[in-house]
C-alpha positions in Angstrom: 0.0 0.0 0.0 1.4 3.4 -1.0 1.4 6.0 1.7 -1.0 8.7 0.6 -2.7 11.3 2.8 -5.9 9.2 2.6 -4.2 6.0 3.6 -2.5 7.7 6.5 -5.8 9.1 7.7 -7.5 5.7 7.3 -4.7 3.8 9.2 -4.7 6.4 12.0 -8.5 6.3 12.3 -8.5 2.5 12.4 -5.8 2.4 15.1 -7.7 5.1 17.1 -11.0 3.2 16.9 -9.3 -0.1 17.8 -7.8 1.5 20.9 -11.1 2.9 22.0 -13.0 -0.4 21.4 -10.2 -2.4 23.1 -10.6 -0.2 26.2 -13.9 -2.1 26.8 -11.9 -5.3 27.2 -9.9 -3.6 29.9 -12.8 -3.3 32.2 -13.8 -6.9 31.9 -10.3 -8.5 32.0 -8.6 -6.1 34.4 -5.9 -5.4 31.9 -4.8 -1.7 32.2 -5.9 0.3 29.2 -2.4 1.7 28.9 -1.1 -1.8 28.1 -3.8 -2.3 25.5 -3.0 1.0 23.7 0.7 0.2 23.7 0.0 -3.3 22.6 -2.1 -2.1 19.6 0.7 0.1 18.5 3.3 -2.7 18.8 1.0 -5.1 16.9 0.6 -2.6 14.1 4.3 -1.8 14.0 7.0 -3.2 11.8 7.6 -6.3 14.0 3.9 -6.9 14.4 1.1 -8.1 12.1 0.4 -4.6 10.8 3.8 -4.1 9.3 3.7 -0.3 9.7 7.3 1.0 9.8 7.5 4.0 12.1 11.0 5.0 13.2 10.7 8.8 13.8 11.4 9.8 17.4 11.1 13.5 16.5 7.4 13.0 15.6 6.8 10.7 18.6 8.3 13.3 20.9 6.3 16.2 19.3 3.1 14.3 19.7 4.0 13.1 23.2 4.7 16.6 24.5 1.5 18.0 23.1 -0.4 15.0 24.5 1.2 15.4 27.9 0.4 19.1 28.1 -3.3 18.4 27.6 -3.3 15.4 30.0 -1.7 17.5 32.7 -4.2 20.3 32.0 -7.1 18.0 32.3 -5.8 16.5 35.6 -5.1 20.0 37.0 -8.5 21.5 36.0 -10.2 18.7 37.9 -8.0 19.1 41.0 -9.8 21.0 43.8 -7.6 23.3 46.0 -9.4 22.4 49.3 -8.6 18.7 48.7 -4.9 19.2 47.9 -4.2 22.0 50.4 -3.8 19.7 53.4 -1.3 17.6 51.5 0.5 20.4 49.5 3.8 20.1 51.4 3.8 16.4 51.2 3.1 16.5 47.5 5.9 18.9 46.8 8.3 16.8 48.7 7.3 13.7 46.8 7.5 15.5 43.4 10.9 16.9 44.1 13.0 15.1 46.7 11.2 11.8 46.0 11.9 12.1 42.3 15.5 13.0 42.9 16.1 10.1 45.3 14.4 7.6 42.9 16.6 8.8 40.0 19.8 8.6 41.9 19.2 5.2 43.5 18.0 3.6 40.3 20.8 5.2 38.3 23.4 3.8 40.7 21.8 0.3 40.5 21.7 0.3 36.7 25.4 1.4 36.6 26.3 -1.7 38.7 24.5 -4.2 36.5 24.9 -2.9 33.0 27.5 -1.6 30.5 26.0 2.0 30.6 28.3 4.7 31.9 27.6 6.5 35.2 26.0 9.5 33.5 24.0 7.3 31.1 22.7 5.3 34.0 21.7 8.5 35.8 20.0 9.6 32.6 17.9 6.4 32.6 17.1 6.8 36.2 15.9 10.4 35.6 13.7 9.4 32.7 11.7 6.9 34.8 11.9 8.8 38.1 8.4 10.3 38.1 5.0 8.7 38.4 2.9 9.1 35.3 -0.1 11.4 35.6 -2.1 9.7 32.8 -1.5 6.3 34.3 -2.4 7.3 37.9 -5.4 9.3 36.9 -6.8 6.6 34.6 -6.2 3.7 36.9 -7.5 5.4 40.1 -10.6 6.6 38.2 -11.3 3.6 36.0 -11.0 1.2 38.9 -13.0 3.5 41.2 -10.6 3.0 44.0 -11.8 4.7 47.2 -9.1 5.5 49.7 -9.2 6.6 53.3 -7.9 10.0 54.4 -6.0 12.3 52.0 -4.1 9.6 50.2 -5.9 9.9 46.9 -5.5 13.7 46.5 -1.8 13.3 47.5 -1.3 10.7 44.8 -3.0 12.8 42.2 -1.1 15.9 43.2 2.2 14.1 43.1 1.6 12.5 39.7 0.5 15.8 38.2 3.4 17.8 39.7 6.4 15.5 39.4 6.7 15.4 35.7 8.4 18.8 35.6 11.1 17.6 38.0 11.7 14.4 35.9 11.8 16.5 32.7 14.3 18.9 34.3 16.6 16.1 35.5 16.4 14.4 32.1 17.4 17.5 30.2 20.1 18.5 32.7 21.8 15.1 32.7 21.5 14.7 29.0 23.3 18.1 28.8 26.1 16.6 30.9 26.3 13.6 28.6 26.5 15.7 25.5 28.8 18.3 27.2 26.2 21.0 26.6 25.9 21.6 30.4 28.9 22.9 32.2 28.6 22.0 35.9 26.3 20.9 38.7 26.0 24.5 39.9 24.7 25.5 36.5 22.0 22.7 36.9 21.0 23.9 40.3 20.6 27.5 39.2 18.6 26.4 36.2 16.3 24.4 38.4 15.3 27.4 40.5 14.9 29.5 37.4 12.7 26.9 35.6 10.5 26.3 38.6 10.0 29.9 39.6 9.4 31.1 36.0 7.1 28.2 35.2 5.1 28.6 38.4 4.6 32.3 38.0 3.7 32.1 34.3 1.3 29.2 35.1 -0.6 31.3 37.6 -0.6 34.4 35.3 -1.9 32.5 32.3 -4.5 30.7 34.5 -5.7 34.1 35.7 -5.8 35.4 32.1 -7.8 32.4 31.0 -10.4 33.0 33.7 -10.7 36.7 32.8 -11.0 36.0 29.0 -13.6 33.3 29.5 -15.7 35.5 31.8 -15.3 38.8 30.0 -15.2 37.8 26.3 -18.7 37.1 25.1 -18.3 34.7 22.1 -21.2 34.2 19.8 -21.0 30.4 20.0 -20.4 28.4 23.2 -18.4 25.8 21.2 -15.6 28.4 20.7 -14.7 28.5 24.4 -13.0 25.1 24.3 -11.2 26.2 21.2 -9.9 29.2 23.0 -8.7 27.1 25.9 -7.0 24.7 23.6 -4.9 27.5 22.2 -4.2 29.0 25.7 -2.8 25.7 26.9 -0.2 25.5 24.2 0.5 29.3 24.5 1.2 28.7 28.2 3.6 25.8 27.6 5.5 27.4 24.7 5.8 30.8 26.4 7.1 29.3 29.6 9.6 27.2 27.6 10.8 30.3 25.6 11.4 32.2 28.8 13.4 29.4 30.4 10.6 28.3 32.6 9.3 24.7 33.0 6.4 24.4 30.5 4.8 21.4 32.2 4.7 23.1 35.6 3.2 26.2 34.0 0.4 24.2 32.3 -0.4 22.3 35.6 -0.4 25.5 37.7 -2.5 27.2 35.1 -5.1 24.4 35.1 -5.3 24.4 38.9 -5.9 28.1 38.8 -8.7 27.8 36.2 -10.3 24.7 37.9 -10.6 26.5 41.3 -11.9 29.9 39.9 -15.5 31.0 39.3 -15.7 30.7 35.6 -18.4 30.6 32.9 -19.0 27.3 31.1 -16.8 25.6 33.6 -18.7 22.3 33.6 -18.7 21.9 29.9 -15.0 22.8 29.6 -14.1 20.2 32.2 -16.0 17.5 30.3 -14.4 18.7 27.0 -10.9 18.4 28.4 -11.6 15.0 29.9 -12.4 13.8 26.4 -9.3 15.6 25.0 -7.1 13.9 27.7 -8.4 10.4 26.7 -7.8 11.2 23.0 -4.3 12.3 23.8 -3.6 9.1 25.8 -4.8 6.9 23.0 -2.8 8.7 20.4 0.3 8.9 22.6 0.4 5.3 23.6 -0.3 3.9 20.1 2.3 6.2 18.6 4.9 5.1 21.2 3.9 1.5 20.6 4.6 1.9 16.9 8.1 3.4 17.8 9.1 0.3 19.7 10.7 -2.7 17.9 9.8 -5.8 20.0 12.7 -7.8 18.7 15.1 -5.2 20.3 13.4 -5.7 23.7 14.8 -9.3 24.0 18.5 -8.4 24.4 17.9 -5.9 27.2 15.1 -7.9 28.9 17.4 -9.2 31.7 18.7 -5.8 32.8 15.3 -4.2 32.3 13.5 -6.7 34.5 16.1 -6.3 37.3 15.9 -2.5 36.9 12.1 -2.6 37.0 12.0 -4.7 40.1 14.6 -2.5 41.8 12.5 0.6 40.9 9.3 -1.0 42.3 10.6 -2.6 45.5 13.6 -0.4 46.4 14.0 3.0 44.6 10.4 4.1 44.7 9.9 3.1 48.4 13.2 4.8 49.3 12.1 8.1 47.8 8.6 7.9 49.4 9.8 6.9 52.9 12.5 9.5 53.1 10.3 12.3 51.5 7.5 11.6 54.0 9.6 11.0 57.0 8.9 14.6 58.1 5.2 14.1 58.1 2.8 11.9 60.1 2.1 8.9 57.9 1.5 5.3 59.0 3.7 2.6 57.7 0.9 1.1 55.6 0.1 4.4 54.1 3.7 4.9 53.0 3.7 1.4 51.6 0.6 2.0 49.5 1.9 5.3 48.2 5.1 3.5 47.3 3.1 0.9 45.4 1.3 3.6 43.3 4.5 4.4 41.5 3.0 3.8 38.1 5.1 4.5 35.1 3.3 5.3 31.8 4.0 7.0 28.5 5.8 10.0 30.0 9.1 8.1 30.6 8.9 6.7 27.0 8.4 10.3 25.7 11.4 11.4 27.7 13.4 8.5 26.4 13.1 10.0 22.9 15.4 12.9 24.0 18.5 10.7 24.0 17.5 9.2 20.7 17.2 12.6 19.1 20.4 13.8 20.7 22.1 10.7 19.1 24.0 9.5 22.2 25.7 6.1 21.7 23.5 4.0 24.0 20.2 5.8 23.3 18.5 2.8 21.7 19.4 0.6 24.6 18.1 3.2 27.1 14.9 3.6 25.2 14.1 -0.1 25.1 15.0 -0.6 28.8 12.7 2.3 29.7 9.9 0.8 27.6 10.4 -2.6 29.4 10.3 -0.9 32.8 7.0 0.9 31.9 5.4 -2.4 30.8 6.5 -4.1 34.0 5.3 -1.3 36.2 1.9 -1.1 34.6 1.5 -4.9 34.4 2.4 -5.5 38.1 1.3 -2.3 40.0 -1.7 -1.2 38.1 -3.4 -4.6 38.2 -2.8 -5.0 41.9 -3.8 -1.5 43.3 -7.2 -2.5 44.5 -5.8 -5.6 46.2 -3.0 -3.6 47.8 -5.5 -1.0 49.1 -7.6 -3.9 50.7 -4.6 -5.7 52.2 -3.3 -2.5 53.8 -6.8 -1.6 55.0 -6.9 1.7 53.1 -9.8 1.1 50.8 -13.2 2.5 51.6 -16.2 0.2 51.9 -18.1 -0.3 48.7 -21.2 1.3 50.3 -19.3 4.5 50.7 -17.9 4.5 47.2 -21.1 3.9 45.3 -23.5 6.2 47.0 -25.3 8.7 44.8 -25.7 12.4 45.6 -29.2 11.7 46.8 -27.9 9.1 49.1 -25.3 11.6 50.4 -28.1 14.1 51.0 -29.9 11.7 53.2 -26.7 10.5 55.0 -25.9 11.9 58.4 -22.3 12.5 57.3 -23.2 14.4 54.2 -26.5 16.0 55.3 -25.4 19.4 53.9 -24.3 18.1 50.5 -27.4 19.7 48.7 -29.1 22.9 49.6 -32.3 24.3 48.1 -32.9 28.1 48.2 -35.6 30.3 46.7 -34.7 33.9 46.0 -37.2 36.4 47.4 -38.9 39.1 45.5 -36.8 42.2 44.9 -33.7 40.1 45.6 -30.5 42.3 45.6 -28.7 39.7 43.5 -31.5 39.6 40.8 -29.9 40.4 37.4 -26.5 39.2 38.4 -24.6 36.4 36.6 -23.7 33.3 38.7 -20.0 33.9 38.1 -20.3 37.4 39.7 -21.7 35.9 43.0 -18.3 34.8 44.4 -19.4 31.3 45.3 -16.9 28.9 47.0 -14.9 27.0 44.3 -16.2 23.7 45.7 -19.9 24.7 45.5 -22.0 24.6 42.4 -25.5 25.6 41.4 -26.7 22.5 39.5 -30.3 23.4 38.8 -32.5 26.5 38.5 -36.3 26.3 38.6 -38.0 29.3 37.1 -41.7 29.7 36.3 -42.2 26.0 36.5 -39.3 25.2 34.1 -35.9 23.8 34.9 -32.7 25.5 33.6 -29.3 23.9 33.6 -27.1 26.9 34.6 -23.6 28.0 33.7 -21.5 30.9 34.9 -23.2 33.3 32.5 -26.8 32.5 33.7 -28.5 35.5 35.1 -30.6 35.0 38.3 -34.1 36.4 38.7 -36.5 37.0 41.5 -38.1 33.9 42.9 -35.7 31.5 41.2 -35.4 28.2 43.1 -31.8 27.1 43.2 -30.4 23.6 43.9 -26.8 24.0 45.2 -24.2 21.3 45.9 -21.6 22.1 48.6 -19.3 20.4 51.1 -19.8 21.7 54.6 -21.7 24.0 57.0 -19.3 26.9 56.5 -20.0 26.9 52.8 -23.8 27.0 53.6 -23.4 30.1 55.7 -21.2 31.7 53.1 -23.7 30.9 50.3 -26.6 32.3 52.2 -24.7 35.5 52.9 -23.8 35.8 49.2 -27.4 35.2 48.1 -28.7 37.4 51.0 -31.4 35.0 52.1 
């Protein structure tokens, strides 16, 4: 078959459809969707039944970086500040110190058991040092794992925020290997510059996104997601051009947007959830195509040892030392250690040595790929079992209750509030986004003149509107009643 534009589109569409349909199998068999997507790419590749020859790490890296920005944005926009605030310091420690310790310990082990040089071993350790946001988000949500305490928000915060550190370590050590970076002190100063610039620009672009969405009245609601798609890439590229960390900027921007009062917020969150899934499918299949399964066999011995060391030694070492300053039980640390899922991000980062053309880049890439497969196959499939064995999973009755159940529950008796605005209400004529509601509260329904309205931030309230409001606690109820002046 000659490669025409139509053939490329047909093959891409078929692979995408196959990935989506195969995800149905994941739910029934317990096989992680990440493995299925990668498997489809490998089967379609040159060593598989498809015979598609794809050997372009530049394209794979380009697609991977775009996909990762949108996956991070989707995870960040769905992250609630009240839930991560209690674990903010712990999350930062895991995403910085934990990543560094994991990188150093694994790099040292690989140096002892392989023919890689010390810097090449450290480079490999840096590439696989962070947990993967796409893997953690998808596994925790797809398997509906309910966890006690603040463990779940801590895991989601860590996985969303530690990619910038792994990216920084990968680029810095690659610079040492290729003699483009001068010294360790240069790396340290670059670290602070990247994190500070990335963090500030992320907050700035997040604030600008909220203002634009609220103030710019577009003629069609479908244009708001398009505007945000553009702003995400603008955030990443601007931070990167100004020597900031683009991934950190995107994640901070998303958290800022997700916790602000913004028009069309519900529809935008659903849209980005779909975009994140699309990016995952595209990214995993593309990376699967890039791998040559025959080249995995020669490195399988070293790769298996490295994967087991990462799972049972390097990751727990990083977690236990990072959390030693905080009050965590032994079983909680053990479970956090087990949720050290590696996904497509390390494979994307492994394309950097390939593009740089270092001598052992192909070996590093295939070892990284093997480590990812091992991590997902072992850890992702056993997370529910690990949570139960460590007595950290919530009872099924608590995980599956609907919002109406929560309303009738003693523990969640203030989950839903119904309020009718009086005649001549002082807020009549105001838009919902102008009320200053708590970020964790939401007006889900408005009854007006016997008809029901699904509101968004631009909905204007009128006298005698009946509002159904979701919230989290008594303090929010008092704050809402003060804002509505009822």
